[in-house]
C-alpha positions as CSV (number, residue, x, y, z in Angstrom):
1,M,0.0,0.0,0.0
2,E,1.3,3.4,-1.0
3,R,1.5,5.9,1.8
4,V,-1.2,8.6,1.9
5,R,0.4,11.9,1.0
6,V,-1.1,14.6,3.2
7,L,-0.9,18.4,3.3
8,V,-1.6,20.0,6.7
9,V,-3.1,23.5,6.6
10,D,-3.3,25.5,9.9
11,D,-2.4,29.0,10.9
12,S,-0.9,27.7,14.2
13,A,2.7,26.5,14.1
14,F,2.0,24.4,17.2
15,M,-1.1,22.7,15.6
16,R,0.8,22.1,12.3
17,K,3.6,20.4,14.2
18,M,1.2,18.3,16.4
19,I,-1.0,17.1,13.5
20,T,2.1,16.3,11.4
21,D,3.6,14.2,14.2
22,I,0.3,12.4,14.7
23,L,0.0,11.5,11.1
24,N,3.6,10.6,10.6
25,S,3.4,8.2,13.5
26,D,1.5,5.9,11.2
27,D,3.5,4.0,8.6
28,R,0.6,4.3,6.1
29,I,0.8,8.2,6.1
30,K,3.4,10.8,5.0
31,V,2.9,14.5,5.6
32,I,4.5,16.0,2.5
33,D,4.2,19.7,3.6
34,T,2.3,22.2,5.7
35,A,0.7,25.5,5.0
36,R,-0.1,28.5,7.2
37,N,-3.3,29.7,5.6
38,G,-5.7,29.0,2.8
39,K,-3.8,30.9,0.2
40,D,-0.6,29.1,1.0
41,G,-2.5,25.8,1.0
42,I,-4.0,26.3,-2.5
43,E,-0.6,27.1,-3.9
44,K,0.9,23.9,-2.4
45,I,-2.0,21.7,-3.4
46,R,-1.5,22.9,-7.0
47,R,2.2,22.2,-6.9
48,L,2.4,19.0,-4.7
49,K,-0.9,17.3,-5.6
50,P,-1.5,15.6,-2.1
51,D,-3.9,12.7,-1.7
52,V,-5.6,14.3,1.3
53,V,-5.7,17.8,2.9
54,T,-6.4,18.6,6.5
55,M,-7.7,22.2,6.7
56,D,-8.3,24.5,9.6
57,I,-11.4,26.7,9.4
58,T,-10.3,29.9,11.1
59,M,-7.2,31.3,9.4
60,P,-5.9,34.7,8.3
61,V,-5.3,35.8,4.7
62,L,-7.7,33.2,3.3
63,D,-10.0,31.2,5.7
64,G,-10.6,27.4,5.4
65,I,-14.1,27.8,3.9
66,S,-13.0,30.2,1.1
67,A,-10.0,28.0,0.4
68,L,-12.2,24.9,0.2
69,K,-14.5,26.5,-2.4
70,K,-11.6,27.4,-4.6
71,I,-10.0,23.9,-4.2
72,M,-13.3,22.1,-5.1
73,M,-13.9,24.3,-8.2
74,T,-10.3,24.1,-9.6
75,M,-8.5,21.0,-8.3
76,P,-10.8,18.7,-6.2
77,V,-9.0,16.7,-3.5
78,P,-10.4,15.1,-0.3
79,V,-10.4,17.7,2.4
80,I,-11.0,17.1,6.1
81,M,-11.8,20.2,8.1
82,L,-10.6,20.8,11.6
83,S,-13.0,22.7,13.7
84,S,-13.7,24.0,17.2
85,K,-17.0,23.4,19.0
86,S,-17.9,27.1,19.1
87,D,-21.1,28.3,17.4
88,Y,-18.9,29.8,14.7
89,G,-17.0,26.5,14.3
90,T,-20.0,24.2,14.2
91,E,-22.0,26.4,11.7
92,H,-19.0,26.8,9.4
93,T,-18.2,23.1,9.6
94,I,-21.6,22.2,8.2
95,N,-21.1,24.9,5.6
96,A,-17.8,23.3,4.7
97,I,-19.4,19.9,4.2
98,D,-22.0,21.5,2.0
99,N,-19.2,22.9,-0.1
100,G,-17.3,19.7,-0.7
101,A,-15.4,18.7,2.5
102,I,-15.7,15.0,3.0
103,D,-15.4,15.0,6.8
104,F,-14.4,17.0,9.8
105,I,-12.5,16.5,13.1
106,M,-13.4,18.5,16.2
107,K,-10.4,19.9,18.0
108,P,-10.9,18.7,21.6
109,S,-10.2,22.1,23.4
110,G,-10.5,24.9,20.9
111,E,-8.4,26.4,18.1
112,I,-5.1,25.6,19.9
113,S,-5.7,22.2,21.4
114,L,-2.8,21.2,23.6
115,N,-4.4,17.8,24.1
116,I,-5.0,16.9,20.4
117,E,-3.2,13.6,20.9
118,T,-6.4,12.4,22.6
119,I,-8.0,12.2,19.1
120,Q,-5.0,10.6,17.4
121,E,-6.8,7.5,16.3
122,E,-9.7,9.5,14.8
123,I,-7.3,11.7,12.8
124,I,-5.4,8.8,11.4
125,S,-8.5,6.7,10.5
126,K,-10.2,9.6,8.8
127,V,-7.2,10.5,6.7
128,I,-6.7,6.9,5.6
129,A,-10.4,6.5,4.7
130,A,-10.3,9.8,2.8
131,K,-7.6,8.7,0.3
132,D,-10.0,6.5,-1.7
133,V,-13.0,8.9,-1.7
134,G,-14.0,10.1,-5.2
135,I,-14.7,13.8,-5.3
136,P,-17.6,14.8,-7.5
137,P,-17.9,18.3,-8.9
138,V,-19.7,20.6,-6.4
139,R,-23.3,20.9,-7.3
140,S,-26.5,22.2,-5.8
141,V,-28.5,19.5,-4.0
142,K,-31.4,20.3,-6.3
143,E,-29.4,19.7,-9.5
144,N,-30.2,16.5,-11.4
145,S,-33.0,15.8,-8.9
146,S,-35.2,13.8,-11.2
147,P,-35.4,10.1,-10.4
148,T,-34.5,7.6,-13.1
149,S,-36.2,4.3,-13.6
150,L,-38.3,4.5,-10.4
151,C,-41.2,3.0,-12.2
152,S,-39.4,-0.3,-12.2
153,Y,-39.4,-0.4,-8.4
154,L,-42.5,-1.9,-6.9
155,P,-43.4,-0.4,-3.5
156,P,-44.0,-3.1,-0.8
157,T,-47.5,-4.1,0.1
158,R,-48.0,-3.6,3.8
159,K,-50.6,-4.4,6.4
160,A,-52.8,-1.5,7.5
161,R,-51.1,0.1,10.6
162,D,-51.8,3.3,12.3
163,Y,-48.2,4.6,12.4
164,S,-45.3,4.7,10.0
165,L,-41.7,5.8,10.7
166,I,-38.6,6.2,8.7
167,A,-35.2,5.8,10.4
168,I,-32.0,6.9,8.7
169,G,-28.5,6.1,9.7
170,T,-25.3,7.7,8.3
171,S,-21.8,8.9,9.1
172,T,-19.0,10.2,6.8
173,G,-20.7,12.1,3.9
174,G,-24.0,12.1,5.7
175,P,-24.8,15.8,6.0
176,K,-24.6,16.2,2.2
177,A,-26.6,13.0,1.6
178,L,-29.3,14.1,4.1
179,Q,-29.6,17.5,2.3
180,R,-30.3,15.7,-0.9
181,I,-32.9,13.4,0.5
182,I,-34.7,16.1,2.5
183,S,-34.8,18.3,-0.6
184,D,-36.2,15.5,-2.8
185,L,-39.1,14.6,-0.6
186,P,-42.5,15.6,-2.0
187,G,-44.1,18.7,-0.5
188,D,-47.0,16.8,1.1
189,F,-44.8,14.2,2.8
190,Q,-46.2,13.2,6.1
191,T,-44.2,10.3,7.6
192,P,-41.9,11.3,10.5
193,I,-38.2,10.7,10.0
194,L,-35.6,9.9,12.7
195,I,-32.0,10.4,11.8
196,V,-28.8,9.3,13.5
197,Q,-25.8,11.1,12.0
198,H,-22.4,10.4,13.7
199,M,-21.5,13.8,15.0
200,P,-20.3,15.2,18.3
201,P,-22.3,17.5,20.5
202,H,-23.2,21.0,19.1
203,F,-22.7,20.0,15.5
204,T,-26.1,18.1,15.2
205,K,-27.9,21.3,16.1
206,S,-26.2,23.2,13.3
207,L,-27.0,20.4,10.9
208,A,-30.7,20.4,11.9
209,E,-30.9,24.2,11.4
210,R,-29.3,23.9,8.0
211,L,-31.6,21.1,6.9
212,N,-34.7,23.0,8.2
213,K,-34.0,25.7,5.6
214,L,-34.2,23.3,2.7
215,T,-37.7,22.0,3.3
216,S,-41.3,22.7,4.4
217,L,-40.9,19.9,6.9
218,Q,-39.9,20.8,10.4
219,V,-36.3,19.6,11.1
220,K,-35.1,19.7,14.7
221,E,-32.5,18.3,17.0
222,A,-34.4,15.8,19.1
223,A,-35.2,16.5,22.7
224,D,-35.9,13.9,25.4
225,G,-39.7,13.2,25.5
226,D,-40.5,14.6,22.1
227,V,-43.8,13.2,20.8
228,I,-43.2,12.0,17.2
229,K,-45.4,14.0,14.8
230,P,-46.1,13.9,11.1
231,R,-44.0,16.2,8.9
232,F,-41.2,16.3,11.5
233,V,-37.6,15.2,11.1
234,Y,-35.7,14.5,14.3
235,I,-31.9,14.4,14.5
236,A,-30.3,12.6,17.4
237,P,-28.1,15.0,19.4
238,G,-24.4,14.3,19.6
239,D,-23.4,12.1,22.5
240,F,-26.9,10.8,23.1
241,H,-28.6,7.6,21.8
242,M,-32.1,8.3,20.4
243,V,-34.7,5.5,20.9
244,V,-38.4,5.1,20.2
245,E,-40.8,4.4,23.0
246,E,-44.6,4.3,23.5
247,I,-46.1,7.3,25.2
248,G,-49.7,6.4,25.8
249,T,-51.3,5.8,22.4
250,E,-48.5,7.7,20.7
251,Y,-44.8,7.2,20.0
252,G,-42.1,9.4,21.4
253,L,-38.3,9.8,21.7
254,K,-36.0,9.0,24.6
255,L,-32.4,10.2,24.8
256,T,-30.0,8.1,26.8
257,K,-26.4,8.2,27.8
258,D,-26.2,4.4,27.6
259,P,-22.7,3.1,26.7
260,P,-21.6,3.6,23.0
261,V,-22.7,0.9,20.5
262,N,-20.1,0.1,17.8
263,N,-18.1,2.9,19.4
264,H,-20.8,5.4,18.6
265,R,-23.2,7.5,20.6
266,P,-25.6,8.2,19.0
267,S,-25.7,4.8,17.3
268,V,-27.7,3.7,14.3
269,D,-28.1,0.3,15.8
270,A,-29.5,1.7,19.1
271,L,-32.2,3.5,17.1
272,F,-32.9,0.4,14.9
273,Y,-33.0,-1.9,18.0
274,S,-35.7,0.3,19.5
275,L,-37.8,0.3,16.4
276,A,-37.7,-3.5,16.3
277,N,-39.5,-3.5,19.7
278,H,-42.7,-1.9,18.3
279,E,-44.7,-4.4,16.2
280,N,-47.5,-2.1,15.2
281,L,-45.4,0.3,13.2
282,N,-44.7,0.5,9.5
283,K,-40.9,0.7,9.6
284,T,-38.6,1.8,6.8
285,A,-34.8,1.8,7.7
286,V,-32.3,3.5,5.5
287,V,-28.5,3.2,5.7
288,L,-26.4,5.8,3.9
289,T,-22.7,6.6,3.4
290,G,-20.3,6.1,6.3
291,M,-17.4,4.2,7.7
292,G,-17.9,1.0,9.7
293,S,-20.9,-1.2,10.1
294,D,-23.3,0.7,12.4
295,G,-26.8,-0.2,11.5
296,A,-26.2,-3.8,10.2
297,S,-27.0,-5.5,13.5
298,G,-30.1,-3.3,13.9
299,I,-31.4,-4.3,10.5
300,R,-31.2,-8.0,11.5
301,Q,-33.2,-7.3,14.6
302,I,-35.8,-5.3,12.8
303,K,-36.3,-8.1,10.2
304,Q,-36.3,-10.8,12.8
305,V,-39.3,-9.2,14.5
306,D,-41.1,-7.7,11.5
307,K,-40.7,-9.3,8.0
308,Q,-42.6,-6.5,6.3
309,A,-40.2,-3.8,7.5
310,F,-38.5,-2.3,4.4
311,I,-34.8,-1.8,4.3
312,I,-32.9,0.5,1.9
313,S,-29.1,0.9,1.5
314,E,-27.3,3.5,-0.5
315,S,-25.5,2.2,-3.6
316,E,-21.7,2.1,-3.8
317,E,-21.6,4.4,-6.8
318,S,-23.1,7.4,-4.8
319,S,-21.6,6.6,-1.3
320,V,-18.7,8.8,-0.1
321,I,-17.7,5.9,2.0
322,Y,-19.2,2.5,1.2
323,G,-18.7,1.0,4.7
324,M,-22.1,1.2,6.4
325,P,-24.2,0.6,3.3
326,K,-22.0,-2.4,2.4
327,A,-22.4,-3.9,5.8
328,A,-26.1,-3.4,5.6
329,Y,-26.3,-5.0,2.1
330,E,-24.2,-8.0,3.3
331,T,-26.8,-8.9,5.9
332,G,-28.9,-10.2,2.9
333,L,-31.9,-8.3,4.3
334,V,-31.8,-5.2,2.2
335,D,-35.0,-4.8,0.1
336,Q,-33.7,-2.1,-2.2
337,V,-30.3,-0.6,-3.1
338,L,-30.6,2.9,-4.4
339,P,-28.2,5.7,-5.6
340,L,-28.6,8.8,-3.4
341,H,-30.5,10.8,-6.0
342,Q,-33.4,8.3,-5.9
343,V,-33.8,7.7,-2.2
344,G,-36.0,10.8,-1.4
345,H,-38.3,10.1,-4.4
346,F,-38.6,6.4,-3.4
347,L,-39.5,7.3,0.2
348,G,-42.2,9.5,-1.2
349,K,-43.7,6.6,-3.1
350,I,-43.6,3.9,-0.4
351,T,-44.6,5.8,2.8
């Protein structure tokens, strides 16, 4: 395996040194250079052609978001953003993903994180995964939104039940994928949607606010005790599992600090497990782009309890990372594999 050639872009000399040392500690990675701001980074990307770029958001001369836009328009390369958990950092991180960044890493203690070694494993794993990501041209989520060949897909016949729910799980590449799906849903869409996106605290709120601007549906970060309502989209908060429970004659959401599942909290499996417990629900589970296998075990449990539950996985061709959808597909229980641009339209037909 050839080493992943990385350019590190950060205005802090300390952070450049720390990130470089972390990456070079792994034999699969080689930091080929560093840059002190976005302008310097663009020049070095053009000259050195790295496999992956790590990019700070807040920098002088040219900030990370502005640099990212120029990179994606002229010389696309996988970019991982480094962000703080401030309101500025979280909002701009979601903006960065919208503009082509494939993933982000949260600095553990602000712009200058003296304890960045605590996330060494995350930095290394995300850089290695980024090498094989195909970078498509930056497009509006509305562009090419017409489904193709959906007439060939037969929606499942289901028993009459009072409630229907859609549960979506995703990780790397998820925010952009969710934007596409939410934008493609029909205007009269009624079925509640529950989303687990692997993200730390603070970032899920920014994601919900951004998605809410794209649709007539109500998109919100879930709160403990929320009653699930039609035309609402609920996103699990970072560091909380989100599970479904009965509240009288209705269904609601419970947030828990139970131990991580598959090293994740929130976990897709935790949500899917809770859905399996409710027999009188029409269930649709969707697994989108992401590293790892979160969601696969939950699919097995859902299908074991409810054979008419419908399972969708994203196709390899549209996945940023074909880890989670592949694991879902390999269960043998997926009813439909779809490219991203068809998922929202398909959900509109079957729910």
